[in-house]
C-alpha positions in Angstrom: 2.9 17.9 -7.0 6.1 16.2 -5.4 6.8 12.3 -5.7 7.6 11.5 -2.3 6.2 13.9 0.7 6.1 13.2 4.7 2.4 13.9 5.8 3.2 15.1 9.3 1.7 11.9 10.5 4.0 9.4 12.4 3.8 5.9 14.1 5.4 4.3 16.9 7.6 2.1 14.4 8.0 -0.6 17.2 4.3 -1.0 17.9 3.4 -0.9 13.9 6.0 -4.0 13.8 4.4 -5.6 16.4 0.9 -5.5 15.4 2.3 -7.1 12.2 3.6 -9.6 13.4 0.6 -10.5 16.0 -1.5 -10.2 12.8 0.4 -12.6 10.6 0.2 -15.0 13.0 -3.7 -15.5 13.0 -4.3 -14.9 9.0 -2.7 -15.8 6.0 -1.3 -13.2 3.2 -3.5 -13.0 -0.2 -0.7 -13.7 -2.6 -0.1 -12.9 -6.0 3.0 -11.1 -7.1 2.7 -9.0 -4.1 1.5 -10.2 -0.9 -1.4 -8.6 0.9 -3.7 -7.9 3.2 -7.0 -5.3 3.0 -8.1 -3.8 6.2 -11.2 -2.0 5.0 -13.8 -3.3 2.5 -17.1 -1.8 0.9 -19.2 -2.0 3.9 -21.5 -5.3 4.3 -19.2 -7.2 1.6 -16.4 -8.9 3.1 -15.7 -10.5 -0.4 -14.5 -7.0 -1.5 -11.6 -7.7 0.4 -10.0 -10.4 -1.6 -9.3 -11.8 -4.7 -9.1 -9.3 -7.8 -10.0 -6.4 -5.5 -7.0 -6.5 -3.6 -5.2 -5.0 -6.5 -7.0 -3.2 -8.7 -6.9 -1.0 -12.3 -3.1 -0.2 -13.4 -1.6 0.6 -16.5 1.6 -0.2 -18.2 3.8 -0.2 -21.3 4.9 -3.9 -21.8 6.8 -3.4 -24.9 8.8 -0.9 -27.2 5.8 0.3 -29.1 5.3 2.4 -26.0 1.5 1.7 -26.1 -0.5 1.8 -22.6 -2.3 -1.0 -21.5 -4.6 -1.5 -19.1 -4.2 -4.6 -16.5 -6.8 -5.6 -14.0 -10.2 -4.2 -13.3 -11.3 -0.8 -11.8 -12.0 -0.5 -8.4 -14.4 2.0 -6.7 -11.6 3.4 -3.8 -14.7 5.5 -2.3 -16.3 2.6 -1.3 -14.2 1.1 0.7 -14.9 3.0 4.1 -15.3 0.4 6.4 -12.2 -1.3 8.5 -12.8 -4.8 9.2 -14.1 -5.6 12.4 -12.1 -8.4 12.9 -9.1 -6.1 12.8 -10.6 -3.6 15.5 -9.0 -4.8 18.1 -5.1 -4.1 16.5 -2.9 -1.1 16.5 -4.3 -0.8 12.9 -7.4 0.7 13.9 -5.4 3.4 15.7 -3.5 3.9 12.5 -6.2 3.8 10.2 -8.6 6.5 12.5 -5.8 8.9 12.9 -5.0 8.7 9.0 -8.8 9.3 8.3 -9.1 12.1 10.4 -6.7 14.2 8.1 -7.5 12.1 4.7 -10.1 10.5 2.5 -9.1 7.0 1.7 -9.8 3.9 -0.3 -8.1 0.6 0.1 -5.8 0.5 3.4 -3.6 -2.2 2.7 -0.7 -4.5 4.2 1.6 -5.4 1.4 4.6 -7.3 1.5 7.2 -7.8 -1.1 9.6 -10.6 -0.8 13.7 -11.0 -1.2 15.0 -9.9 -4.9 11.4 -9.2 -6.2 9.8 -6.2 -8.0 6.7 -4.6 -9.6 6.2 -4.1 -13.1 6.8 -0.4 -14.4 3.3 0.9 -14.1 1.1 3.7 -12.9 -1.9 4.0 -10.7 -5.1 5.7 -10.9 -4.8 7.6 -7.5 -1.9 8.4 -5.3 -0.8 6.0 -2.5 -0.3 7.1 1.4 3.0 4.7 2.7 3.7 4.0 6.1 7.1 1.2 6.1 6.7 -0.9 8.6 9.7 -3.9 8.2 12.2 -2.6 5.3 16.0 -3.1 4.4 18.6 -1.1 2.7 17.7 -2.8 -0.7 14.2 -2.0 -0.7 13.0 1.4 -2.9 10.3 3.0 -4.9 11.1 4.6 -8.1 8.5 7.7 -9.2 9.0 8.8 -12.4 12.8 7.8 -12.1 13.4 8.9 -8.7 14.7 6.7 -6.4 13.7 6.6 -2.9 14.2 4.3 0.4 11.5 5.0 2.8 12.7 4.1 6.2 10.5 1.9 8.5 10.9 5.5 11.1 7.2 5.4 11.4 6.2 8.3 9.0 3.3 8.2 6.7 4.5 9.4 2.9 2.3 10.5 0.1 3.6 8.9 -2.8 2.4 10.3 -6.6 1.9 6.7 -8.3 -0.4 8.5 -10.5 2.8 8.6 -12.2 4.7 6.1 -13.7 6.7 3.8 -10.9 7.6 0.6 -9.7 9.0 -0.6 -6.5 11.7 -3.5 -5.5 13.4 -5.3 -2.9 16.9 -6.0 -3.5 17.5 -7.1 0.2 17.2 -10.8 1.7 14.4 -9.4 4.0 10.6 -9.0 3.5 9.4 -5.3 2.6 5.8 -4.8 4.6 4.3 -1.2 4.2 0.9 -0.5 4.9 -0.7 1.4 1.7 -3.9 3.3 1.5 -5.2 4.9 -1.5 -5.0 8.5 -1.2 -8.7 10.5 -2.1 -8.1 13.7 -0.8 -8.0 15.8 2.3 -10.9 16.2 4.7 
């Protein structure tokens, strides 16, 4: 499968930016290397959208031995089936509903990467759907040594993050993507 594939699902980029700005005047980002806000949770478990579960398991090769090591704890993505009720009045509810008509998804998160930062070279257990909301020319996703700038034009992208990848924001503005764990087609 290809590393980057447009899904054919598209949203209004202005509405996405407006909804993002409105949302973050009301709530704060959860901070780690990547700041994020989970919009789904395990039904009836609001704590499932915070803390360590914002990230989830990934594998990396931290040194020249090439030995792969696990970081973080496993998250059962299939359990994240409830859109958090307090976000129902946002544009993101419409986005979630449209995406989930076609795909099964797990965690549905807004992720912010600050200027001049990057993630480690790693792989995830599942692919991801990316919907760029705010970006800049210096923000790129690299999967299996293939570089791609995903424009904030409303398109949803399938990204095969089961392969080794990283993201870097070499620009001077935040990079914000809506990222959904891809669990298959319906």
